[in-house]
C-alpha positions as CSV (number, residue, x, y, z in Angstrom):
1,M,23.3,-2.9,11.7
2,S,24.8,-6.1,12.7
3,E,25.2,-9.5,10.6
4,S,23.8,-11.4,13.2
5,L,20.7,-9.6,13.7
6,I,20.2,-9.8,10.2
7,Q,20.7,-13.3,9.8
8,K,18.6,-14.3,12.5
9,Y,15.3,-12.8,11.7
10,N,15.6,-12.6,7.6
11,I,13.1,-14.8,7.3
12,A,10.0,-14.7,4.6
13,G,6.4,-12.7,6.7
14,P,4.1,-10.4,5.5
15,R,4.1,-6.6,5.1
16,Y,0.7,-6.4,7.7
17,T,-1.3,-4.7,4.7
18,S,-4.0,-6.1,6.4
19,Y,-4.8,-8.7,9.3
20,P,-5.7,-11.8,9.0
21,T,-2.8,-11.4,6.1
22,V,-4.7,-13.0,3.0
23,P,-2.4,-16.1,2.3
24,Y,-4.9,-16.9,6.0
25,W,-8.5,-15.7,5.8
26,D,-11.0,-18.8,6.0
27,E,-12.6,-18.4,2.6
28,T,-14.6,-21.6,3.7
29,S,-17.1,-19.2,6.0
30,F,-16.7,-16.2,3.8
31,S,-19.7,-16.0,1.7
32,I,-20.8,-12.3,-0.3
33,E,-24.3,-12.1,2.1
34,L,-21.7,-12.0,4.7
35,W,-19.6,-9.1,3.4
36,K,-22.6,-7.4,2.9
37,K,-24.0,-7.3,5.9
38,S,-19.7,-6.8,7.5
39,L,-20.2,-4.2,4.8
40,K,-23.9,-2.5,6.3
41,R,-22.2,-2.4,9.6
42,S,-19.6,-0.4,8.7
43,I,-21.6,2.4,6.8
44,D,-24.4,3.0,9.3
45,E,-21.5,3.2,11.7
46,S,-18.9,5.4,10.3
47,N,-20.1,7.1,7.3
48,K,-21.8,9.9,7.8
49,E,-19.4,11.4,9.8
50,D,-15.8,9.4,8.7
51,G,-16.8,8.7,5.2
52,I,-15.4,6.3,3.0
53,S,-12.4,5.4,1.3
54,L,-12.1,4.6,-2.5
55,Y,-10.0,2.7,-4.3
56,I,-9.3,2.3,-8.4
57,H,-7.5,-0.6,-9.8
58,L,-6.6,0.3,-12.7
59,P,-4.4,-1.9,-14.4
60,F,-2.8,-1.5,-17.7
61,C,0.0,-0.7,-18.4
62,E,2.3,0.0,-21.9
63,S,5.0,-2.8,-20.9
64,L,6.3,-4.8,-17.9
65,C,8.3,-3.6,-15.5
66,T,10.3,-6.9,-13.8
67,F,10.4,-5.7,-10.2
68,C,6.9,-4.9,-10.2
69,G,4.5,-7.4,-7.5
70,C,0.6,-5.2,-9.0
71,N,-1.7,-6.9,-10.2
72,K,-1.7,-5.5,-14.3
73,R,-2.2,-6.1,-17.8
74,I,0.0,-4.7,-20.2
75,T,-1.5,-3.2,-23.9
76,K,-0.7,-0.8,-26.0
77,R,-4.5,-0.4,-27.3
78,H,-6.0,2.0,-25.4
79,E,-9.3,1.1,-26.5
80,V,-9.2,-0.7,-23.4
81,E,-10.2,2.5,-21.5
82,L,-13.5,2.8,-21.7
83,P,-14.8,-0.3,-21.5
84,Y,-13.4,-0.8,-17.8
85,I,-14.4,2.6,-17.1
86,Q,-17.7,1.4,-17.6
87,A,-17.1,-1.4,-15.6
88,V,-15.6,0.4,-12.7
89,L,-19.2,2.8,-12.6
90,K,-21.8,-0.4,-12.9
91,E,-19.1,-1.6,-9.4
92,W,-19.4,1.3,-7.9
93,N,-23.9,1.8,-8.4
94,L,-23.6,-2.0,-7.4
95,Y,-22.0,-0.4,-4.1
96,C,-24.1,2.5,-3.9
97,N,-27.5,0.6,-4.3
98,L,-27.0,-1.8,-1.1
99,F,-27.7,1.3,1.1
100,T,-30.4,4.0,1.4
101,E,-28.5,7.2,1.9
102,R,-25.4,8.8,0.0
103,L,-21.6,7.0,0.5
104,N,-19.9,9.9,2.2
105,I,-16.4,9.9,0.3
106,K,-13.2,10.8,2.1
107,E,-10.7,9.7,0.4
108,I,-9.9,8.2,-3.1
109,H,-6.7,6.3,-4.7
110,L,-6.0,5.5,-8.0
111,G,-3.5,2.3,-8.4
112,G,-2.5,0.4,-11.1
113,G,-1.5,-0.6,-13.1
114,T,-0.7,2.9,-14.3
115,P,-2.7,5.3,-13.9
116,T,-2.3,7.2,-16.3
117,F,-2.0,5.4,-19.0
118,F,-6.2,6.4,-19.4
119,S,-6.6,9.6,-21.1
120,P,-7.8,13.2,-19.0
121,E,-10.9,12.6,-20.9
122,N,-11.5,8.8,-19.2
123,L,-10.5,9.5,-15.9
124,K,-12.7,12.8,-16.2
125,L,-16.3,11.1,-16.9
126,L,-14.5,8.1,-14.6
127,I,-14.1,10.8,-11.3
128,E,-16.7,12.9,-11.9
129,N,-19.2,9.9,-12.5
130,I,-18.8,8.6,-8.6
131,L,-18.4,12.2,-7.2
132,S,-22.0,13.3,-8.8
133,T,-23.8,10.0,-7.6
134,S,-22.0,10.4,-3.3
135,N,-21.5,13.3,-1.0
136,V,-17.4,14.6,-0.6
137,L,-16.6,15.1,2.9
138,E,-14.8,18.7,4.4
139,G,-10.4,17.1,4.8
140,Y,-10.8,14.7,1.7
141,E,-8.1,13.8,0.2
142,F,-7.5,12.6,-3.6
143,S,-5.1,10.7,-4.6
144,F,-3.6,8.8,-8.0
145,E,0.0,6.8,-9.2
146,G,1.8,8.6,-12.0
147,H,4.0,7.4,-14.6
148,P,6.5,10.2,-14.7
149,N,7.2,8.2,-18.6
150,N,3.6,9.4,-19.6
151,T,2.2,11.5,-17.4
152,T,0.8,15.1,-18.7
153,K,0.3,18.1,-17.9
154,E,-3.1,17.8,-19.1
155,H,-3.3,14.7,-17.0
156,L,-2.1,16.7,-13.5
157,Q,-4.4,19.3,-14.9
158,T,-7.6,17.3,-14.8
159,L,-7.5,15.4,-12.2
160,Y,-6.7,18.6,-10.2
161,D,-9.5,20.6,-10.8
162,L,-11.7,16.7,-9.6
163,G,-9.9,18.0,-6.0
164,F,-6.6,15.2,-6.2
165,R,-3.5,17.4,-4.2
166,R,-1.0,14.5,-3.8
167,V,0.5,12.7,-6.9
168,S,3.4,10.0,-7.0
169,Y,5.5,8.3,-8.8
170,G,7.8,5.1,-9.5
171,I,11.2,6.1,-9.7
172,Q,12.5,3.2,-8.0
173,D,16.4,4.0,-9.1
174,Y,18.1,6.5,-11.6
175,N,20.5,4.0,-12.7
176,R,20.4,3.1,-15.8
177,T,21.9,-0.4,-15.8
178,V,19.4,-1.2,-13.1
179,Q,16.7,0.0,-15.0
180,K,17.5,-2.0,-17.9
181,A,17.0,-5.1,-15.8
182,I,14.0,-3.9,-14.4
183,Y,12.2,-2.5,-17.9
184,R,11.6,1.1,-16.8
185,I,13.3,3.5,-18.7
186,Q,12.9,6.9,-17.5
187,P,15.7,9.9,-17.0
188,F,16.0,12.2,-14.4
189,E,14.3,15.2,-16.5
190,N,11.4,13.5,-17.5
191,V,11.1,12.9,-13.0
192,E,11.9,16.6,-13.1
193,N,9.3,17.6,-15.6
194,V,6.0,16.3,-13.7
195,T,7.6,16.8,-10.2
196,N,7.5,20.6,-11.5
197,W,4.2,20.4,-13.4
198,A,2.7,19.4,-10.6
199,R,4.4,22.2,-8.2
200,E,3.0,24.5,-10.6
201,I,-0.8,23.2,-10.8
202,G,-0.4,23.2,-7.4
203,Y,-0.1,19.5,-5.7
204,T,0.3,19.9,-2.3
205,S,2.1,16.9,-2.1
206,I,4.2,14.8,-4.3
207,G,5.4,11.2,-3.4
208,H,8.3,9.4,-5.2
209,D,9.1,5.7,-4.7
210,I,12.6,4.8,-4.7
211,I,13.5,1.1,-3.8
212,F,16.1,-0.5,-3.2
213,G,18.2,-4.2,-3.2
214,L,17.0,-3.8,-7.2
215,P,19.2,-5.9,-9.8
216,F,22.3,-5.0,-9.7
217,Q,22.1,-2.8,-7.7
218,T,25.1,-0.3,-5.2
219,L,24.6,1.7,-2.5
220,E,26.9,3.8,-5.0
221,H,23.2,4.7,-6.9
222,I,21.1,4.3,-3.4
223,E,23.4,7.4,-2.9
224,E,22.7,8.7,-6.7
225,T,19.7,8.5,-6.9
226,I,18.8,9.8,-3.4
227,T,21.6,13.2,-4.4
228,K,18.4,13.4,-7.6
229,T,16.4,13.5,-4.5
230,K,17.6,15.9,-3.2
231,E,17.2,18.1,-6.4
232,L,13.4,17.8,-6.7
233,L,12.4,17.4,-2.5
234,P,8.7,15.5,-2.9
235,D,6.8,16.3,-0.1
236,R,7.4,12.2,1.2
237,L,9.3,9.1,-0.1
238,A,8.1,5.6,-0.1
239,F,11.7,3.9,-0.2
240,Y,11.1,0.0,-0.1
241,S,12.8,-2.7,-0.4
242,Y,12.2,-5.2,-3.6
243,A,10.4,-8.0,-3.0
244,H,11.1,-10.4,-5.3
245,V,8.9,-13.5,-4.7
246,P,8.7,-14.9,-9.0
247,W,7.0,-18.0,-7.4
248,I,3.9,-15.7,-7.0
249,K,4.7,-13.0,-9.4
250,G,5.5,-15.2,-11.8
251,N,8.0,-14.9,-15.9
252,G,7.5,-10.8,-14.8
253,Q,10.1,-11.3,-11.8
254,R,12.3,-13.5,-13.8
255,G,14.4,-11.5,-16.2
256,F,17.5,-11.5,-14.1
257,N,19.2,-14.3,-12.4
258,D,19.2,-14.5,-8.2
259,E,22.5,-13.8,-8.5
260,D,21.7,-10.3,-10.0
261,L,20.4,-9.4,-6.6
262,P,22.1,-7.4,-3.4
263,T,22.0,-10.2,-0.1
264,A,20.5,-9.0,2.9
265,G,23.3,-8.1,3.5
266,Q,23.8,-5.6,0.9
267,K,20.8,-4.4,2.1
268,R,20.4,-3.3,4.6
269,I,23.6,-1.4,4.6
270,Q,21.4,0.1,1.6
271,Y,18.7,0.7,3.5
272,E,20.8,2.7,6.5
273,K,22.6,4.5,4.0
274,G,19.8,6.2,2.3
275,K,17.7,6.2,5.4
276,E,21.0,8.2,6.8
277,L,21.1,10.6,3.5
278,L,17.2,11.3,3.9
279,A,17.5,12.4,7.4
280,D,20.4,14.4,6.6
281,I,18.2,16.3,3.2
282,G,15.4,16.8,6.5
283,Y,12.9,13.7,5.4
284,V,11.2,12.2,8.8
285,E,10.5,8.0,9.2
286,I,7.3,7.5,9.2
287,G,6.0,3.4,10.3
288,M,7.6,1.4,7.9
289,D,9.4,2.4,4.7
290,H,8.3,5.9,4.8
291,F,9.9,9.3,4.9
292,A,8.0,12.4,4.8
293,L,9.2,16.5,5.5
294,S,7.7,18.3,8.4
295,S,5.4,20.0,6.3
296,D,3.8,17.3,4.8
297,S,0.2,15.2,5.7
298,L,2.1,12.1,6.6
299,Y,4.5,13.7,8.9
300,Q,1.4,15.4,10.2
301,A,-0.6,12.6,11.3
302,M,1.9,10.9,12.6
303,E,2.5,13.8,14.9
304,K,-1.3,13.4,15.7
305,E,-0.9,9.6,16.1
306,E,-4.0,9.8,13.2
307,L,-1.6,7.2,10.8
308,H,-3.4,5.0,9.1
309,R,-2.5,1.2,7.3
310,N,-5.0,-0.5,4.5
311,F,-3.9,-1.8,1.0
312,M,-3.3,0.9,-0.1
313,G,-0.5,1.7,2.5
314,Y,0.1,4.6,4.7
315,T,-2.8,7.4,5.1
316,T,-4.2,10.1,6.5
317,T,-7.9,9.5,6.3
318,K,-8.8,6.8,9.3
319,T,-12.1,5.5,8.0
320,K,-13.5,2.2,8.6
321,T,-14.4,1.1,5.0
322,M,-12.8,0.9,2.0
323,I,-14.4,0.0,-1.1
324,G,-12.0,-0.8,-4.0
325,L,-13.6,-1.2,-7.4
326,G,-11.6,-2.9,-10.4
327,I,-10.3,-5.8,-10.9
328,S,-7.8,-7.6,-8.3
329,S,-9.1,-5.2,-5.9
330,I,-9.8,-5.3,-1.9
331,S,-12.6,-4.0,0.1
332,D,-12.3,-3.6,3.3
333,S,-15.0,-3.3,6.3
334,W,-13.1,-3.4,9.6
335,Y,-15.2,-6.5,9.7
336,G,-14.5,-8.2,6.5
337,F,-12.6,-8.4,4.1
338,A,-13.5,-8.9,-0.2
339,Q,-11.4,-9.6,-3.0
340,N,-12.0,-8.8,-6.7
341,V,-11.6,-11.9,-9.2
342,K,-8.5,-11.0,-11.3
343,K,-9.4,-11.2,-15.1
344,I,-10.8,-8.9,-16.7
345,D,-13.3,-11.1,-19.2
346,E,-14.6,-12.8,-16.0
347,Y,-15.2,-8.8,-14.1
348,Y,-16.7,-8.1,-17.1
349,Q,-19.2,-11.2,-17.2
350,L,-20.0,-10.2,-13.2
351,I,-20.9,-7.4,-13.6
352,N,-22.5,-6.9,-16.7
353,K,-25.2,-9.9,-14.6
354,D,-25.3,-7.6,-11.4
355,I,-23.3,-9.3,-9.4
356,L,-20.3,-8.2,-7.0
357,P,-17.7,-9.2,-8.5
358,V,-15.7,-10.0,-5.3
359,Y,-14.0,-14.5,-5.4
360,R,-13.0,-14.4,-1.5
361,G,-12.9,-12.9,1.4
362,D,-12.6,-13.0,5.0
363,I,-14.8,-12.2,8.1
364,L,-13.0,-11.8,11.5
365,T,-13.7,-13.3,14.7
366,N,-13.5,-10.8,17.9
367,E,-10.7,-12.1,18.3
368,D,-9.3,-11.3,14.9
369,E,-9.8,-7.5,15.1
370,I,-8.4,-7.2,19.0
371,I,-4.9,-8.2,17.1
372,R,-5.7,-6.0,13.9
373,R,-5.5,-4.0,16.3
374,H,-2.2,-4.0,17.8
375,I,-0.6,-4.9,14.8
376,L,-1.8,-1.8,13.0
377,N,-1.1,-0.1,16.2
378,L,2.5,-0.8,16.0
379,M,2.5,-0.4,12.5
380,C,2.1,3.5,12.5
381,G,2.8,4.4,15.8
382,F,5.7,1.2,16.4
383,K,4.3,0.7,20.1
384,T,0.7,-1.0,21.3
385,N,-0.4,-1.6,25.1
386,W,-4.0,-3.3,26.2
387,I,-3.9,-0.8,29.4
388,D,-7.8,-1.0,27.9
389,D,-9.4,-4.1,29.2
390,R,-10.7,-4.8,25.2
391,L,-7.4,-5.4,23.9
392,K,-6.9,-7.7,25.8
393,F,-6.9,-11.8,24.4
394,P,-6.1,-15.0,25.4
395,E,-3.2,-16.4,23.9
396,L,-1.6,-12.2,25.1
397,P,1.6,-13.7,27.6
398,D,2.4,-16.5,24.7
399,V,2.7,-13.0,21.6
400,L,4.6,-11.9,25.0
401,I,7.1,-15.2,25.0
402,K,7.4,-15.3,22.1
403,L,9.0,-11.5,22.4
404,K,11.5,-12.4,24.6
405,E,14.0,-12.7,22.6
406,M,13.6,-10.0,20.5
407,E,13.5,-8.3,23.7
408,A,17.0,-9.6,24.3
409,D,18.3,-8.5,21.4
410,A,16.3,-4.3,22.3
411,L,14.8,-4.7,19.2
412,V,11.3,-3.8,22.1
413,E,10.8,-2.6,24.9
414,I,8.1,-4.6,27.3
415,S,6.4,-3.8,29.8
416,A,3.5,-4.6,32.6
417,N,1.0,-3.8,29.9
418,T,3.2,-1.8,27.3
419,I,5.6,-2.9,23.6
420,V,8.0,-0.1,22.2
421,V,9.4,-0.6,20.0
422,T,13.1,0.7,19.5
423,E,15.0,2.5,17.2
424,K,16.9,-0.6,16.5
425,G,14.0,-2.0,16.1
426,K,11.7,-0.3,14.0
427,P,13.5,-2.3,10.9
428,F,12.8,-5.4,12.5
429,V,8.7,-4.5,12.5
430,R,7.7,-6.9,10.5
431,N,8.8,-8.8,12.0
432,I,7.6,-8.3,15.8
433,C,4.3,-8.1,14.0
434,M,5.0,-11.3,13.4
435,A,4.8,-12.5,17.0
436,F,1.1,-11.3,17.4
437,D,0.0,-12.8,13.9
438,L,-1.9,-15.7,15.2
439,R,-3.4,-17.0,12.1
440,L,0.2,-17.2,10.6
441,Q,1.8,-19.6,13.7
442,K,-1.5,-22.1,13.6
443,A,-1.2,-22.6,10.0
444,K,2.4,-22.8,8.4
445,P,2.8,-22.8,5.2
446,E,4.0,-25.4,3.2
447,T,6.1,-23.1,0.6
448,Q,7.0,-19.2,0.7
449,L,4.7,-17.5,0.8
450,F,5.7,-13.7,1.7
451,S,8.9,-11.9,0.5
452,M,11.8,-11.8,3.4
453,T,11.7,-9.2,5.7
454,I,14.9,-7.6,5.5
């Protein structure tokens, strides 16, 4: 990766888990009623065959990790578990009551926060109640995020018995100095235990999350972490750049100085070396920042061109509808987005009044839907086209002009009606997607909203 390209394209940009991206939602024309209407349209079109995805945000953590950009609540008081689960189940019922037929679930993901903060008994209560009021489609996928320090064999067995077959563990880095800087001390033995337990129980996809660009992190640390990863050989990996956005996330990301972070050039070297080592082990790059063994469902979805990306990241289930439950969760009807309130007290108050706890959102225009499809194509398959006239939009010529310089830098190949991201261009896929992002171009931010693309 040339230093000149890094300097040229290392700008602030979205990760494109959605389009439009959240800072550019048109909240002025959004309403709860329009959101319900868009959701009913989506359910009518896809519930029977494709079902829905369900994301449940479980926000509690016992300690604060300084690398984390998630919406979390730090506490050691586990009596907060049951009231929160009861509120989430009430929210689920509010959504169920919008429809005359049962919702068909294709995917459930428990995210956080730390889902394994919750006891196995309370997680069982949550999932059993949801499953008792819905149908589960064939080929479903249930997954959760586990903390290696507090995921027990009972957690794994309980969720397995409820249908969960995929678990991902946040590893970040095995070096003690880096772990101390990000307040995430977890010995390799803990990771080894939870990985082996999951395999023994029967989980078919075990994932590890590794981050590069962390404070005090060196190239040697990346090599050490991937060497240890080789010992456990998880089925899939997220290997992504630390997003340093303390102006958004507050004091949680100010436990170290900016000069303690690797430079953009050092980060790219860390990424390229990590990618090389992962390839040597047998991992294949999937979309942006993800890798999988050829035996994993994520790789197989990529091969079949069935990979999908939403607020849960890359998924193997291409559902049109995703309902998010819990504080700060985002729901997606394909035709619109809705985000829940972020404060627990406000969430409880609205739920107790039988009001969907949504505080903002966006209803997409026809042009938004077209651009969303192009960005999804680029993020999931590194290519897009407008052979079908329905994928054309008035500003397409302007987009192609913006991509000309990237074409000159051999990051993309452009033909009469197709764009293909080159191998050289894959690390810059966020920049390539930004050429399509009309909302970003029409409303340039006055302050930095996103992490750097490199």
